[in-house]
Each structure stands twice: as C-alpha cells, then as structure tokens.
mmCIF file of the C-alpha atoms, coordinates in Angstrom:
data_MODEL
# 
_entry.id   MODEL 
# 
loop_
_atom_site.group_PDB 
_atom_site.id 
_atom_site.type_symbol 
_atom_site.label_atom_id 
_atom_site.label_alt_id 
_atom_site.label_comp_id 
_atom_site.label_asym_id 
_atom_site.label_entity_id 
_atom_site.label_seq_id 
_atom_site.pdbx_PDB_ins_code 
_atom_site.Cartn_x 
_atom_site.Cartn_y 
_atom_site.Cartn_z 
_atom_site.occupancy 
_atom_site.B_iso_or_equiv 
_atom_site.pdbx_formal_charge 
_atom_site.auth_seq_id 
_atom_site.auth_comp_id 
_atom_site.auth_asym_id 
_atom_site.auth_atom_id 
_atom_site.pdbx_PDB_model_num 
ATOM 1   C CA . MET A 1 1   ? 0.000   0.000  0.000   1.00 0.00 ? 1   MET A CA 1 
ATOM 2   C CA . ASN A 1 2   ? 1.257   3.493  -0.841  1.00 0.00 ? 2   ASN A CA 1 
ATOM 3   C CA . ASN A 1 3   ? 2.101   5.478  2.331   1.00 0.00 ? 3   ASN A CA 1 
ATOM 4   C CA . VAL A 1 4   ? 2.368   8.832  0.554   1.00 0.00 ? 4   VAL A CA 1 
ATOM 5   C CA . PRO A 1 5   ? -0.192  11.265 2.029   1.00 0.00 ? 5   PRO A CA 1 
ATOM 6   C CA . SER A 1 6   ? -2.925  12.428 -0.325  1.00 0.00 ? 6   SER A CA 1 
ATOM 7   C CA . PHE A 1 7   ? -2.867  15.934 -1.740  1.00 0.00 ? 7   PHE A CA 1 
ATOM 8   C CA . LYS A 1 8   ? -5.710  16.873 0.634   1.00 0.00 ? 8   LYS A CA 1 
ATOM 9   C CA . THR A 1 9   ? -3.759  15.610 3.653   1.00 0.00 ? 9   THR A CA 1 
ATOM 10  C CA . ARG A 1 10  ? -0.514  17.348 2.653   1.00 0.00 ? 10  ARG A CA 1 
ATOM 11  C CA . CYS A 1 11  ? -2.321  20.658 2.092   1.00 0.00 ? 11  CYS A CA 1 
ATOM 12  C CA . LEU A 1 12  ? -4.143  20.798 5.427   1.00 0.00 ? 12  LEU A CA 1 
ATOM 13  C CA . VAL A 1 13  ? -1.204  22.757 6.809   1.00 0.00 ? 13  VAL A CA 1 
ATOM 14  C CA . ASN A 1 14  ? -2.166  25.648 4.542   1.00 0.00 ? 14  ASN A CA 1 
ATOM 15  C CA . LYS A 1 15  ? -5.630  26.894 3.686   1.00 0.00 ? 15  LYS A CA 1 
ATOM 16  C CA . ILE A 1 16  ? -7.565  28.289 0.762   1.00 0.00 ? 16  ILE A CA 1 
ATOM 17  C CA . ILE A 1 17  ? -10.179 30.982 1.230   1.00 0.00 ? 17  ILE A CA 1 
ATOM 18  C CA . ALA A 1 18  ? -12.374 31.935 -1.702  1.00 0.00 ? 18  ALA A CA 1 
ATOM 19  C CA . VAL A 1 19  ? -13.877 35.393 -1.193  1.00 0.00 ? 19  VAL A CA 1 
ATOM 20  C CA . VAL A 1 20  ? -17.384 35.538 -2.678  1.00 0.00 ? 20  VAL A CA 1 
ATOM 21  C CA . GLY A 1 21  ? -20.154 38.117 -2.822  1.00 0.00 ? 21  GLY A CA 1 
ATOM 22  C CA . MET A 1 22  ? -21.998 40.346 -5.232  1.00 0.00 ? 22  MET A CA 1 
ATOM 23  C CA . CYS A 1 23  ? -20.316 43.144 -7.201  1.00 0.00 ? 23  CYS A CA 1 
ATOM 24  C CA . GLY A 1 24  ? -19.592 46.145 -4.973  1.00 0.00 ? 24  GLY A CA 1 
ATOM 25  C CA . SER A 1 25  ? -19.706 44.208 -1.709  1.00 0.00 ? 25  SER A CA 1 
ATOM 26  C CA . GLY A 1 26  ? -16.007 44.695 -0.945  1.00 0.00 ? 26  GLY A CA 1 
ATOM 27  C CA . LYS A 1 27  ? -14.510 41.440 -2.232  1.00 0.00 ? 27  LYS A CA 1 
ATOM 28  C CA . SER A 1 28  ? -11.457 43.118 -3.764  1.00 0.00 ? 28  SER A CA 1 
ATOM 29  C CA . GLU A 1 29  ? -10.678 44.892 -0.507  1.00 0.00 ? 29  GLU A CA 1 
ATOM 30  C CA . ALA A 1 30  ? -11.057 41.614 1.390   1.00 0.00 ? 30  ALA A CA 1 
ATOM 31  C CA . VAL A 1 31  ? -8.702  39.866 -1.029  1.00 0.00 ? 31  VAL A CA 1 
ATOM 32  C CA . LYS A 1 32  ? -6.208  42.719 -0.581  1.00 0.00 ? 32  LYS A CA 1 
ATOM 33  C CA . PHE A 1 33  ? -6.429  42.214 3.196   1.00 0.00 ? 33  PHE A CA 1 
ATOM 34  C CA . PHE A 1 34  ? -5.525  38.524 2.851   1.00 0.00 ? 34  PHE A CA 1 
ATOM 35  C CA . VAL A 1 35  ? -2.700  39.250 0.400   1.00 0.00 ? 35  VAL A CA 1 
ATOM 36  C CA . ASP A 1 36  ? -1.305  41.773 2.897   1.00 0.00 ? 36  ASP A CA 1 
ATOM 37  C CA . LYS A 1 37  ? -1.391  38.953 5.477   1.00 0.00 ? 37  LYS A CA 1 
ATOM 38  C CA . GLY A 1 38  ? 0.809   36.794 3.235   1.00 0.00 ? 38  GLY A CA 1 
ATOM 39  C CA . PHE A 1 39  ? -1.777  34.796 1.267   1.00 0.00 ? 39  PHE A CA 1 
ATOM 40  C CA . LYS A 1 40  ? -0.992  34.102 -2.394  1.00 0.00 ? 40  LYS A CA 1 
ATOM 41  C CA . ARG A 1 41  ? -3.710  35.450 -4.692  1.00 0.00 ? 41  ARG A CA 1 
ATOM 42  C CA . VAL A 1 42  ? -5.325  33.419 -7.453  1.00 0.00 ? 42  VAL A CA 1 
ATOM 43  C CA . TYR A 1 43  ? -7.624  35.572 -9.562  1.00 0.00 ? 43  TYR A CA 1 
ATOM 44  C CA . PHE A 1 44  ? -10.145 33.548 -11.574 1.00 0.00 ? 44  PHE A CA 1 
ATOM 45  C CA . GLY A 1 45  ? -10.804 36.663 -13.653 1.00 0.00 ? 45  GLY A CA 1 
ATOM 46  C CA . GLU A 1 46  ? -7.257  36.353 -14.980 1.00 0.00 ? 46  GLU A CA 1 
ATOM 47  C CA . VAL A 1 47  ? -8.441  33.381 -17.025 1.00 0.00 ? 47  VAL A CA 1 
ATOM 48  C CA . VAL A 1 48  ? -10.956 35.709 -18.697 1.00 0.00 ? 48  VAL A CA 1 
ATOM 49  C CA . MET A 1 49  ? -8.438  38.534 -19.141 1.00 0.00 ? 49  MET A CA 1 
ATOM 50  C CA . ASN A 1 50  ? -5.897  36.171 -20.709 1.00 0.00 ? 50  ASN A CA 1 
ATOM 51  C CA . GLU A 1 51  ? -8.533  34.878 -23.133 1.00 0.00 ? 51  GLU A CA 1 
ATOM 52  C CA . MET A 1 52  ? -9.544  38.450 -24.059 1.00 0.00 ? 52  MET A CA 1 
ATOM 53  C CA . LYS A 1 53  ? -5.890  39.292 -24.676 1.00 0.00 ? 53  LYS A CA 1 
ATOM 54  C CA . THR A 1 54  ? -5.539  36.235 -26.909 1.00 0.00 ? 54  THR A CA 1 
ATOM 55  C CA . LEU A 1 55  ? -8.659  37.274 -28.830 1.00 0.00 ? 55  LEU A CA 1 
ATOM 56  C CA . GLU A 1 56  ? -7.451  40.910 -28.972 1.00 0.00 ? 56  GLU A CA 1 
ATOM 57  C CA . LEU A 1 57  ? -10.680 42.197 -27.401 1.00 0.00 ? 57  LEU A CA 1 
ATOM 58  C CA . GLU A 1 58  ? -11.043 45.588 -25.749 1.00 0.00 ? 58  GLU A CA 1 
ATOM 59  C CA . VAL A 1 59  ? -11.397 45.351 -21.962 1.00 0.00 ? 59  VAL A CA 1 
ATOM 60  C CA . ASN A 1 60  ? -14.946 46.409 -21.084 1.00 0.00 ? 60  ASN A CA 1 
ATOM 61  C CA . GLU A 1 61  ? -17.950 44.981 -19.229 1.00 0.00 ? 61  GLU A CA 1 
ATOM 62  C CA . ALA A 1 62  ? -19.640 43.589 -22.345 1.00 0.00 ? 62  ALA A CA 1 
ATOM 63  C CA . ASN A 1 63  ? -16.522 41.814 -23.645 1.00 0.00 ? 63  ASN A CA 1 
ATOM 64  C CA . GLU A 1 64  ? -15.643 40.464 -20.199 1.00 0.00 ? 64  GLU A CA 1 
ATOM 65  C CA . ARG A 1 65  ? -19.144 39.064 -19.748 1.00 0.00 ? 65  ARG A CA 1 
ATOM 66  C CA . ALA A 1 66  ? -19.217 37.506 -23.232 1.00 0.00 ? 66  ALA A CA 1 
ATOM 67  C CA . THR A 1 67  ? -15.749 35.984 -22.833 1.00 0.00 ? 67  THR A CA 1 
ATOM 68  C CA . ARG A 1 68  ? -16.565 34.595 -19.372 1.00 0.00 ? 68  ARG A CA 1 
ATOM 69  C CA . GLU A 1 69  ? -19.806 33.077 -20.658 1.00 0.00 ? 69  GLU A CA 1 
ATOM 70  C CA . ASN A 1 70  ? -18.103 31.632 -23.761 1.00 0.00 ? 70  ASN A CA 1 
ATOM 71  C CA . LEU A 1 71  ? -15.379 29.986 -21.652 1.00 0.00 ? 71  LEU A CA 1 
ATOM 72  C CA . ARG A 1 72  ? -18.056 28.409 -19.504 1.00 0.00 ? 72  ARG A CA 1 
ATOM 73  C CA . LYS A 1 73  ? -19.957 27.219 -22.585 1.00 0.00 ? 73  LYS A CA 1 
ATOM 74  C CA . GLU A 1 74  ? -16.785 25.583 -23.881 1.00 0.00 ? 74  GLU A CA 1 
ATOM 75  C CA . PHE A 1 75  ? -15.354 24.164 -20.628 1.00 0.00 ? 75  PHE A CA 1 
ATOM 76  C CA . GLY A 1 76  ? -18.387 24.064 -18.325 1.00 0.00 ? 76  GLY A CA 1 
ATOM 77  C CA . MET A 1 77  ? -19.325 26.191 -15.337 1.00 0.00 ? 77  MET A CA 1 
ATOM 78  C CA . GLY A 1 78  ? -16.165 25.085 -13.525 1.00 0.00 ? 78  GLY A CA 1 
ATOM 79  C CA . ALA A 1 79  ? -13.849 26.426 -16.249 1.00 0.00 ? 79  ALA A CA 1 
ATOM 80  C CA . MET A 1 80  ? -12.079 29.028 -14.119 1.00 0.00 ? 80  MET A CA 1 
ATOM 81  C CA . ALA A 1 81  ? -11.414 26.548 -11.310 1.00 0.00 ? 81  ALA A CA 1 
ATOM 82  C CA . VAL A 1 82  ? -10.145 23.871 -13.688 1.00 0.00 ? 82  VAL A CA 1 
ATOM 83  C CA . LYS A 1 83  ? -7.851  26.326 -15.464 1.00 0.00 ? 83  LYS A CA 1 
ATOM 84  C CA . SER A 1 84  ? -6.573  27.686 -12.118 1.00 0.00 ? 84  SER A CA 1 
ATOM 85  C CA . LEU A 1 85  ? -5.892  24.341 -10.384 1.00 0.00 ? 85  LEU A CA 1 
ATOM 86  C CA . PRO A 1 86  ? -2.184  24.128 -11.261 1.00 0.00 ? 86  PRO A CA 1 
ATOM 87  C CA . LEU A 1 87  ? -1.513  27.591 -9.825  1.00 0.00 ? 87  LEU A CA 1 
ATOM 88  C CA . ILE A 1 88  ? -3.535  26.892 -6.668  1.00 0.00 ? 88  ILE A CA 1 
ATOM 89  C CA . GLU A 1 89  ? -1.668  23.627 -6.119  1.00 0.00 ? 89  GLU A CA 1 
ATOM 90  C CA . GLU A 1 90  ? 1.691   25.321 -6.639  1.00 0.00 ? 90  GLU A CA 1 
ATOM 91  C CA . TYR A 1 91  ? 0.944   28.141 -4.186  1.00 0.00 ? 91  TYR A CA 1 
ATOM 92  C CA . LEU A 1 92  ? -0.650  25.872 -1.596  1.00 0.00 ? 92  LEU A CA 1 
ATOM 93  C CA . LYS A 1 93  ? 2.557   23.876 -1.201  1.00 0.00 ? 93  LYS A CA 1 
ATOM 94  C CA . GLU A 1 94  ? 4.179   26.845 0.550   1.00 0.00 ? 94  GLU A CA 1 
ATOM 95  C CA . ASP A 1 95  ? 1.492   29.390 1.490   1.00 0.00 ? 95  ASP A CA 1 
ATOM 96  C CA . ASN A 1 96  ? -2.137  30.064 2.245   1.00 0.00 ? 96  ASN A CA 1 
ATOM 97  C CA . VAL A 1 97  ? -4.176  30.970 -0.847  1.00 0.00 ? 97  VAL A CA 1 
ATOM 98  C CA . VAL A 1 98  ? -6.956  33.496 -1.386  1.00 0.00 ? 98  VAL A CA 1 
ATOM 99  C CA . ILE A 1 99  ? -9.147  33.081 -4.459  1.00 0.00 ? 99  ILE A CA 1 
ATOM 100 C CA . GLU A 1 100 ? -10.773 36.087 -6.078  1.00 0.00 ? 100 GLU A CA 1 
ATOM 101 C CA . SER A 1 101 ? -13.737 35.795 -8.465  1.00 0.00 ? 101 SER A CA 1 
ATOM 102 C CA . LEU A 1 102 ? -15.037 32.306 -7.717  1.00 0.00 ? 102 LEU A CA 1 
ATOM 103 C CA . TYR A 1 103 ? -18.615 32.539 -8.941  1.00 0.00 ? 103 TYR A CA 1 
ATOM 104 C CA . SER A 1 104 ? -20.242 29.260 -9.847  1.00 0.00 ? 104 SER A CA 1 
ATOM 105 C CA . TRP A 1 105 ? -21.414 26.303 -7.792  1.00 0.00 ? 105 TRP A CA 1 
ATOM 106 C CA . GLU A 1 106 ? -19.440 24.048 -10.154 1.00 0.00 ? 106 GLU A CA 1 
ATOM 107 C CA . GLU A 1 107 ? -16.216 25.948 -9.387  1.00 0.00 ? 107 GLU A CA 1 
ATOM 108 C CA . PHE A 1 108 ? -16.928 25.461 -5.691  1.00 0.00 ? 108 PHE A CA 1 
ATOM 109 C CA . LYS A 1 109 ? -17.558 21.718 -6.102  1.00 0.00 ? 109 LYS A CA 1 
ATOM 110 C CA . ILE A 1 110 ? -14.331 21.210 -8.075  1.00 0.00 ? 110 ILE A CA 1 
ATOM 111 C CA . LEU A 1 111 ? -12.244 22.952 -5.426  1.00 0.00 ? 111 LEU A CA 1 
ATOM 112 C CA . LYS A 1 112 ? -14.027 21.305 -2.498  1.00 0.00 ? 112 LYS A CA 1 
ATOM 113 C CA . GLU A 1 113 ? -13.504 17.877 -4.041  1.00 0.00 ? 113 GLU A CA 1 
ATOM 114 C CA . LYS A 1 114 ? -9.829  18.599 -4.708  1.00 0.00 ? 114 LYS A CA 1 
ATOM 115 C CA . PHE A 1 115 ? -8.892  20.333 -1.447  1.00 0.00 ? 115 PHE A CA 1 
ATOM 116 C CA . GLY A 1 116 ? -11.462 19.186 1.118   1.00 0.00 ? 116 GLY A CA 1 
ATOM 117 C CA . GLU A 1 117 ? -11.412 20.970 4.485   1.00 0.00 ? 117 GLU A CA 1 
ATOM 118 C CA . ALA A 1 118 ? -8.456  23.129 3.457   1.00 0.00 ? 118 ALA A CA 1 
ATOM 119 C CA . PHE A 1 119 ? -10.898 25.049 1.232   1.00 0.00 ? 119 PHE A CA 1 
ATOM 120 C CA . LYS A 1 120 ? -13.411 27.525 2.701   1.00 0.00 ? 120 LYS A CA 1 
ATOM 121 C CA . LEU A 1 121 ? -15.832 30.119 1.329   1.00 0.00 ? 121 LEU A CA 1 
ATOM 122 C CA . LEU A 1 122 ? -15.985 33.600 2.867   1.00 0.00 ? 122 LEU A CA 1 
ATOM 123 C CA . THR A 1 123 ? -18.891 35.814 1.811   1.00 0.00 ? 123 THR A CA 1 
ATOM 124 C CA . ILE A 1 124 ? -18.683 39.599 1.938   1.00 0.00 ? 124 ILE A CA 1 
ATOM 125 C CA . TYR A 1 125 ? -22.248 40.845 2.253   1.00 0.00 ? 125 TYR A CA 1 
ATOM 126 C CA . THR A 1 126 ? -23.585 44.350 1.678   1.00 0.00 ? 126 THR A CA 1 
ATOM 127 C CA . THR A 1 127 ? -27.075 45.597 0.886   1.00 0.00 ? 127 THR A CA 1 
ATOM 128 C CA . LYS A 1 128 ? -27.951 46.153 -2.760  1.00 0.00 ? 128 LYS A CA 1 
ATOM 129 C CA . ALA A 1 129 ? -28.460 49.915 -2.233  1.00 0.00 ? 129 ALA A CA 1 
ATOM 130 C CA . LEU A 1 130 ? -25.012 50.344 -0.686  1.00 0.00 ? 130 LEU A CA 1 
ATOM 131 C CA . ARG A 1 131 ? -23.355 48.182 -3.333  1.00 0.00 ? 131 ARG A CA 1 
ATOM 132 C CA . TYR A 1 132 ? -24.924 50.231 -6.138  1.00 0.00 ? 132 TYR A CA 1 
ATOM 133 C CA . GLU A 1 133 ? -23.836 53.463 -4.445  1.00 0.00 ? 133 GLU A CA 1 
ATOM 134 C CA . ARG A 1 134 ? -20.250 52.164 -4.207  1.00 0.00 ? 134 ARG A CA 1 
ATOM 135 C CA . LEU A 1 135 ? -20.257 50.982 -7.814  1.00 0.00 ? 135 LEU A CA 1 
ATOM 136 C CA . LEU A 1 136 ? -21.485 54.365 -9.016  1.00 0.00 ? 136 LEU A CA 1 
ATOM 137 C CA . LYS A 1 137 ? -18.635 56.152 -7.205  1.00 0.00 ? 137 LYS A CA 1 
ATOM 138 C CA . ARG A 1 138 ? -15.733 53.775 -7.752  1.00 0.00 ? 138 ARG A CA 1 
ATOM 139 C CA . PRO A 1 139 ? -12.859 55.230 -9.777  1.00 0.00 ? 139 PRO A CA 1 
ATOM 140 C CA . PHE A 1 140 ? -12.167 52.057 -11.798 1.00 0.00 ? 140 PHE A CA 1 
ATOM 141 C CA . ARG A 1 141 ? -15.009 50.931 -14.098 1.00 0.00 ? 141 ARG A CA 1 
ATOM 142 C CA . PRO A 1 142 ? -17.882 52.731 -12.366 1.00 0.00 ? 142 PRO A CA 1 
ATOM 143 C CA . LEU A 1 143 ? -21.341 51.344 -13.073 1.00 0.00 ? 143 LEU A CA 1 
ATOM 144 C CA . THR A 1 144 ? -24.679 53.125 -13.252 1.00 0.00 ? 144 THR A CA 1 
ATOM 145 C CA . ASN A 1 145 ? -27.540 51.681 -11.202 1.00 0.00 ? 145 ASN A CA 1 
ATOM 146 C CA . ASP A 1 146 ? -28.984 50.101 -14.364 1.00 0.00 ? 146 ASP A CA 1 
ATOM 147 C CA . GLU A 1 147 ? -25.607 48.540 -15.217 1.00 0.00 ? 147 GLU A CA 1 
ATOM 148 C CA . SER A 1 148 ? -25.254 47.265 -11.634 1.00 0.00 ? 148 SER A CA 1 
ATOM 149 C CA . LYS A 1 149 ? -28.708 45.697 -11.748 1.00 0.00 ? 149 LYS A CA 1 
ATOM 150 C CA . SER A 1 150 ? -27.973 44.117 -15.122 1.00 0.00 ? 150 SER A CA 1 
ATOM 151 C CA . ARG A 1 151 ? -24.710 42.707 -13.813 1.00 0.00 ? 151 ARG A CA 1 
ATOM 152 C CA . ASP A 1 152 ? -26.374 41.307 -10.682 1.00 0.00 ? 152 ASP A CA 1 
ATOM 153 C CA . ILE A 1 153 ? -29.066 39.550 -12.697 1.00 0.00 ? 153 ILE A CA 1 
ATOM 154 C CA . SER A 1 154 ? -26.576 38.217 -15.241 1.00 0.00 ? 154 SER A CA 1 
ATOM 155 C CA . GLU A 1 155 ? -24.248 36.862 -12.540 1.00 0.00 ? 155 GLU A CA 1 
ATOM 156 C CA . ILE A 1 156 ? -27.102 35.157 -10.690 1.00 0.00 ? 156 ILE A CA 1 
ATOM 157 C CA . GLU A 1 157 ? -28.847 33.718 -13.766 1.00 0.00 ? 157 GLU A CA 1 
ATOM 158 C CA . LYS A 1 158 ? -25.938 32.931 -16.072 1.00 0.00 ? 158 LYS A CA 1 
ATOM 159 C CA . LEU A 1 159 ? -22.993 32.380 -13.732 1.00 0.00 ? 159 LEU A CA 1 
ATOM 160 C CA . ASP A 1 160 ? -24.748 30.476 -10.944 1.00 0.00 ? 160 ASP A CA 1 
ATOM 161 C CA . LYS A 1 161 ? -23.269 32.879 -8.386  1.00 0.00 ? 161 LYS A CA 1 
ATOM 162 C CA . GLY A 1 162 ? -25.890 32.419 -5.664  1.00 0.00 ? 162 GLY A CA 1 
ATOM 163 C CA . GLY A 1 163 ? -24.901 28.895 -4.616  1.00 0.00 ? 163 GLY A CA 1 
ATOM 164 C CA . PRO A 1 164 ? -21.437 29.654 -3.223  1.00 0.00 ? 164 PRO A CA 1 
ATOM 165 C CA . ILE A 1 165 ? -22.735 32.788 -1.482  1.00 0.00 ? 165 ILE A CA 1 
ATOM 166 C CA . ALA A 1 166 ? -25.542 30.819 0.168   1.00 0.00 ? 166 ALA A CA 1 
ATOM 167 C CA . TYR A 1 167 ? -23.293 27.867 1.098   1.00 0.00 ? 167 TYR A CA 1 
ATOM 168 C CA . THR A 1 168 ? -20.591 30.003 2.698   1.00 0.00 ? 168 THR A CA 1 
ATOM 169 C CA . ASP A 1 169 ? -18.460 28.951 5.662   1.00 0.00 ? 169 ASP A CA 1 
ATOM 170 C CA . TYR A 1 170 ? -18.002 32.511 6.928   1.00 0.00 ? 170 TYR A CA 1 
ATOM 171 C CA . THR A 1 171 ? -19.910 35.779 6.447   1.00 0.00 ? 171 THR A CA 1 
ATOM 172 C CA . VAL A 1 172 ? -18.582 39.293 6.925   1.00 0.00 ? 172 VAL A CA 1 
ATOM 173 C CA . ILE A 1 173 ? -21.121 42.134 6.845   1.00 0.00 ? 173 ILE A CA 1 
ATOM 174 C CA . ASN A 1 174 ? -19.528 45.112 5.100   1.00 0.00 ? 174 ASN A CA 1 
ATOM 175 C CA . ASP A 1 175 ? -21.908 48.001 5.735   1.00 0.00 ? 175 ASP A CA 1 
ATOM 176 C CA . GLY A 1 176 ? -19.352 50.144 7.568   1.00 0.00 ? 176 GLY A CA 1 
ATOM 177 C CA . THR A 1 177 ? -15.792 51.308 7.080   1.00 0.00 ? 177 THR A CA 1 
ATOM 178 C CA . LEU A 1 178 ? -12.872 49.434 5.554   1.00 0.00 ? 178 LEU A CA 1 
ATOM 179 C CA . GLU A 1 179 ? -11.276 49.288 9.002   1.00 0.00 ? 179 GLU A CA 1 
ATOM 180 C CA . GLU A 1 180 ? -14.398 47.621 10.422  1.00 0.00 ? 180 GLU A CA 1 
ATOM 181 C CA . MET A 1 181 ? -14.399 45.025 7.659   1.00 0.00 ? 181 MET A CA 1 
ATOM 182 C CA . ASN A 1 182 ? -10.692 44.331 8.128   1.00 0.00 ? 182 ASN A CA 1 
ATOM 183 C CA . ALA A 1 183 ? -11.216 43.833 11.858  1.00 0.00 ? 183 ALA A CA 1 
ATOM 184 C CA . GLU A 1 184 ? -13.766 41.121 11.023  1.00 0.00 ? 184 GLU A CA 1 
ATOM 185 C CA . LEU A 1 185 ? -11.482 39.528 8.423   1.00 0.00 ? 185 LEU A CA 1 
ATOM 186 C CA . LYS A 1 186 ? -8.711  39.068 11.035  1.00 0.00 ? 186 LYS A CA 1 
ATOM 187 C CA . LYS A 1 187 ? -10.748 36.171 12.434  1.00 0.00 ? 187 LYS A CA 1 
ATOM 188 C CA . TYR A 1 188 ? -10.079 34.183 9.271   1.00 0.00 ? 188 TYR A CA 1 
ATOM 189 C CA . ALA A 1 189 ? -6.507  35.130 8.319   1.00 0.00 ? 189 ALA A CA 1 
# 
C-alpha cells in the first residue's frame, strides 16, 4: 500500500479561502487584506483577461461578460477553477491561498472535491443599495444603477453565483468602514 499522504492531507497545513459576494460588496478589498497577510492570490478573472488578450478584445464589461460566458460554454461552469488548479496547487505547497472571483457552484464543487477541508468560502455581504452606491462612485469601471442591476441579474442567472454565497463557511457584513471590515477579516486570516 502506498504510504504517501494524499494531496488533501498534505495541504491541510495551509488553507484556501475563496472570497465571494456580489459586485460592490467589498470582495477586492477583502482579497487585498488577505494578500497583505501573506496569502498568495489566485484571480479567476485572470483566465478571462488572458482569453480576451488572446482574442485581442477591448477590456470592457460587455466583452468580459461575453468571454466569461463563452469559456463556460466551452469548458463548463467550472472552467475558471479547472484552469486555475495548477496555480492553486503550486501556491498551496508553501502558502495560504486566497481566491478572487469564484462565482459558480461548479467551481466550488471542483475545489471542495480537490482540497477538502483546506478550502473555505468567505462571503462579503452588503445591501444592494449600498453596493450600487459604491459601484457608481468607484474610480475604476464605475457602473450606473442600471448597469449594476444588469450585472447582478446576469451573474445570478448565467454564472450560478448564488450557490457559493448561500453555502458560505463565513460571512462578513460590510456596511461600515474598511477598518471595520478588516477587523472582522482578522478572524479568518
């Protein structure tokens, strides 16, 4: 019998936290917090950006959405997780990992199957009104209220985003200041 520990067993020393939530909830700031604490960042959106670069598409909301949806049509709803597995495995050998932009239930299932208890979901939650206000004012790719609503509906209906948010291991309410959110995130770092 082979006495080599399984990948799941070897990786239990380090952990993976996927930060999930709706657009404008504060996910990017939460990911930044974990990176500042020494976590290695794996950005599922990089799969989309790399594909857009290959296709020589302009970076904008419409092209990102279409590219993301096309990748999932071609490779299934777990496409970003599957394409990111080698990087996650590499980082996990030495460090904790934070995943940005996990959306679909299928992505969650792939990572949970692969990494077991080393993998956790952390939801950043904020009311819709506050999220839309933040998105309207953000300096990078601001969204109107109509664009925010459209994005919410698209992510829920086409990207299966609700499952991981609902099935979360941890929830951080982000209705206050960045400092207040970071104080809550310390519990999980």
